[in-house]
C-alpha positions as CSV (number, residue, x, y, z in Angstrom):
1,M,-110.2,55.1,14.6
2,T,-109.9,52.7,11.6
3,L,-106.5,51.8,10.1
4,S,-107.4,53.6,6.8
5,A,-108.3,56.7,8.7
6,K,-105.0,56.6,10.6
7,R,-103.1,56.2,7.4
8,K,-105.0,59.1,5.9
9,M,-104.1,61.3,8.9
10,L,-100.5,60.2,8.6
11,W,-100.3,61.2,4.9
12,V,-101.9,64.6,5.7
13,S,-99.3,65.2,8.4
14,I,-96.5,64.2,6.1
15,A,-97.8,66.6,3.4
16,L,-98.1,69.4,5.9
17,I,-94.6,68.9,7.2
18,L,-93.2,68.8,3.6
19,S,-95.1,72.0,2.7
20,L,-93.7,73.8,5.7
21,V,-90.2,72.6,4.8
22,G,-90.9,74.0,1.3
23,I,-91.9,77.4,2.7
24,V,-88.8,77.7,4.9
25,W,-86.5,76.5,2.2
26,G,-88.0,78.7,-0.4
27,L,-87.6,81.8,1.8
28,Y,-84.3,81.0,3.5
29,S,-82.6,80.2,0.2
30,T,-83.3,83.8,-1.0
31,Q,-81.5,85.5,1.9
32,N,-78.8,88.0,1.0
33,A,-75.2,87.0,2.1
34,N,-74.3,90.7,2.7
35,P,-73.8,91.5,6.4
36,Q,-76.6,93.3,8.1
37,E,-76.5,96.0,10.9
38,S,-77.4,94.5,14.3
39,I,-78.6,95.6,17.6
40,R,-77.9,93.7,20.8
41,V,-80.3,92.1,23.3
42,S,-78.7,91.5,26.7
43,G,-79.2,91.3,30.4
44,S,-78.9,89.2,33.5
45,K,-80.4,85.8,34.1
46,P,-80.5,83.0,36.7
47,I,-77.3,80.9,36.4
48,D,-79.2,77.7,35.7
49,A,-81.4,79.2,32.9
50,T,-80.8,79.2,29.2
51,V,-82.0,82.2,27.3
52,K,-83.1,81.9,23.7
53,V,-83.6,84.8,21.3
54,W,-85.3,84.7,17.9
55,A,-86.7,87.1,15.4
56,N,-89.3,87.1,12.7
57,Y,-88.7,88.9,9.4
58,W,-91.3,89.8,6.7
59,V,-90.4,88.9,3.1
60,H,-92.5,91.0,0.7
61,G,-92.5,93.4,-2.2
62,D,-94.2,93.8,-5.6
63,D,-91.2,92.4,-7.4
64,C,-90.6,89.6,-4.9
65,E,-89.8,86.3,-6.7
66,A,-90.1,84.0,-3.6
67,Y,-93.3,82.4,-2.7
68,S,-95.0,80.8,0.3
69,Y,-96.7,77.5,-0.4
70,D,-99.8,75.9,1.1
71,M,-100.0,72.4,2.6
72,F,-100.6,71.0,-0.9
73,G,-97.5,72.5,-2.3
74,R,-99.3,75.2,-4.3
75,K,-98.1,78.8,-4.5
76,A,-100.1,80.7,-1.9
77,H,-98.7,84.2,-2.1
78,K,-95.5,86.2,-2.7
79,G,-93.0,86.3,0.2
80,G,-94.0,85.3,3.7
81,K,-92.1,85.2,7.0
82,I,-88.7,84.0,8.1
83,T,-88.0,83.0,11.7
84,T,-84.3,83.1,12.7
85,F,-83.0,81.6,15.9
86,F,-79.8,83.1,17.3
87,T,-77.5,80.7,19.0
88,Q,-74.3,82.7,19.6
89,D,-74.4,83.9,23.2
90,D,-71.6,86.4,23.5
91,A,-72.0,87.2,27.2
92,G,-69.3,84.8,28.4
93,S,-70.9,84.5,31.9
94,D,-73.4,82.1,33.5
95,D,-75.5,84.9,35.0
96,R,-75.7,87.0,31.8
97,Y,-76.7,86.7,28.1
98,K,-76.0,88.8,25.0
99,F,-77.2,88.2,21.4
100,K,-76.8,90.1,18.2
101,V,-80.0,90.6,16.2
102,P,-79.9,91.9,12.6
103,Y,-82.5,94.7,12.2
104,S,-81.7,96.5,8.9
105,A,-84.0,95.9,6.0
106,Y,-82.5,94.8,2.7
107,T,-83.5,93.5,-0.8
108,N,-82.3,89.9,-1.4
109,S,-81.3,88.2,-4.6
110,K,-85.0,87.4,-5.3
111,N,-86.0,91.1,-5.3
112,C,-87.8,90.6,-2.0
113,V,-87.6,93.1,0.8
114,V,-86.6,91.4,4.1
115,E,-87.7,93.5,7.1
116,L,-87.7,92.9,10.9
117,R,-91.2,92.1,12.2
118,D,-90.6,91.2,15.9
119,I,-88.0,89.9,18.4
120,K,-88.7,87.4,21.2
121,V,-86.6,86.6,24.3
122,E,-87.4,83.6,26.6
123,A,-85.7,81.7,29.4
124,Y,-85.8,77.9,30.1
125,N,-84.6,75.7,32.9
126,A,-85.0,72.1,34.1
127,F,-88.2,73.0,36.0
128,D,-89.8,75.1,33.3
129,T,-88.9,73.5,30.0
130,V,-91.8,75.2,28.2
131,G,-90.3,78.6,28.8
132,F,-90.8,81.6,31.1
133,A,-90.3,85.4,31.2
134,Q,-91.0,85.6,27.4
135,L,-90.6,89.2,26.2
136,R,-92.2,90.1,22.8
137,I,-90.7,93.2,21.1
138,Y,-92.8,94.8,18.4
139,Q,-92.7,97.8,16.1
140,S,-94.5,100.7,17.9
141,G,-97.5,102.5,16.6
142,T,-99.5,105.6,17.6
143,K,-102.3,104.0,19.7
144,Y,-102.3,104.4,23.5
145,N,-101.3,100.7,23.9
146,N,-98.5,100.4,21.4
147,K,-96.5,103.7,21.8
148,P,-92.7,103.3,21.8
149,I,-90.7,103.2,25.0
150,D,-87.3,104.9,25.1
151,L,-84.4,103.0,23.6
152,N,-82.5,103.3,26.8
153,S,-85.2,101.7,28.9
154,T,-84.4,98.9,31.3
155,I,-87.0,96.1,31.1
156,Q,-87.1,93.5,33.9
157,A,-88.9,90.3,34.7
158,K,-88.7,90.3,38.5
159,S,-89.8,87.7,41.2
160,C,-89.8,84.8,38.8
161,D,-91.3,82.2,41.1
162,A,-92.6,78.7,40.7
163,F,-96.2,77.5,40.8
164,L,-97.6,74.0,41.0
165,H,-100.9,72.6,39.8
166,Q,-102.5,69.2,40.5
167,W,-104.8,67.9,37.7
168,K,-107.9,65.7,38.0
169,D,-105.8,62.6,37.3
170,N,-103.6,63.5,40.3
171,T,-100.6,64.3,38.2
172,W,-98.7,67.6,38.7
173,S,-97.4,70.3,36.4
174,G,-95.7,73.6,37.1
175,G,-94.0,76.7,35.7
176,L,-92.4,80.0,36.5
177,G,-94.3,83.3,36.5
178,C,-92.7,86.8,36.7
179,N,-93.7,90.4,37.2
180,F,-92.7,92.8,34.5
181,Y,-91.3,96.3,34.9
182,I,-90.1,99.1,32.6
183,N,-87.7,101.5,34.3
184,D,-88.9,100.1,37.7
185,K,-92.5,100.8,36.9
186,K,-94.6,97.6,37.0
187,I,-96.5,96.9,33.8
188,S,-98.0,93.5,34.6
189,K,-101.2,93.3,36.7
190,R,-100.1,90.0,38.3
191,S,-97.5,87.3,37.9
192,E,-97.3,86.6,34.2
193,F,-96.9,83.0,33.1
194,N,-97.2,83.6,29.3
195,A,-95.6,86.7,27.9
196,E,-95.3,90.5,28.1
197,T,-95.1,92.8,25.1
198,V,-93.1,96.0,24.6
199,Y,-92.9,98.4,21.7
200,F,-89.9,100.2,20.2
201,D,-89.5,102.5,17.2
202,F,-87.4,100.2,15.0
203,S,-86.5,103.2,12.8
204,Q,-84.4,104.5,15.8
205,F,-82.2,101.3,15.9
206,N,-78.6,101.6,15.1
207,D,-75.4,99.5,15.7
208,D,-75.1,101.0,19.2
209,T,-78.6,100.0,20.3
210,V,-78.9,97.7,23.2
211,I,-82.2,96.3,24.4
212,H,-81.6,95.7,28.2
213,Y,-83.8,92.9,29.6
214,D,-83.1,91.4,33.0
215,I,-84.6,88.1,34.1
216,L,-84.5,87.9,37.9
217,A,-85.2,84.9,40.2
218,G,-87.6,85.3,43.1
219,D,-87.6,83.8,46.5
220,D,-89.6,80.8,45.3
221,Y,-87.6,80.3,42.0
222,R,-87.1,76.7,41.2
223,S,-84.4,75.0,39.2
224,A,-85.0,71.3,39.9
225,P,-87.3,69.3,37.5
226,L,-90.8,68.4,38.7
227,D,-91.9,64.8,39.2
228,P,-95.4,64.8,37.7
229,Q,-96.5,61.8,39.8
230,T,-95.6,63.3,43.2
231,G,-95.4,67.0,42.6
232,K,-91.9,67.1,44.2
């Protein structure tokens, strides 16, 4: 690649980053300061694991005065999406986690409706820094594959065990895969290394709602980081 081509790619990358910053800033700056109603997402986890929870919110409405912008800084469309990461773990224990997630829709100062789109829960440790046991929580529908589960359901990622893979260049990588259950009924066909999805009727959420999701280590669970050269 020539030097001029590299410089061109660099400027395109800078423009893209600045445009993304503009999107986030434009949407976040319109959020309402009023407190929202929240549900809780909580459960057990391996003591070495860190659980992260985040939610996506739609920003929309005919009268919405906030805009998303394309990579060239031009107005693309009204509203967009906000991603909020929650950092306040209120469990107070190494083997549990608990987060509050705002769920109630509201109209912000830019006349935009801010509405919950989905919630994601994922665990990380020194062995699997990419993340494992990701649970995706979406608004339910009426089709056979997206009907709501009961609010009082217990969701579990069981037998979270390590796998190793050696590549053609003789380096190693690995991760943790889990089997997913709802109320002790298995919903994953095999050990899942990506994510599992569940559906709730968001209209049933209230301040007493708790989404119970346990992440449970298996017999071959691994905490120690992997040496990519030796696989140990």
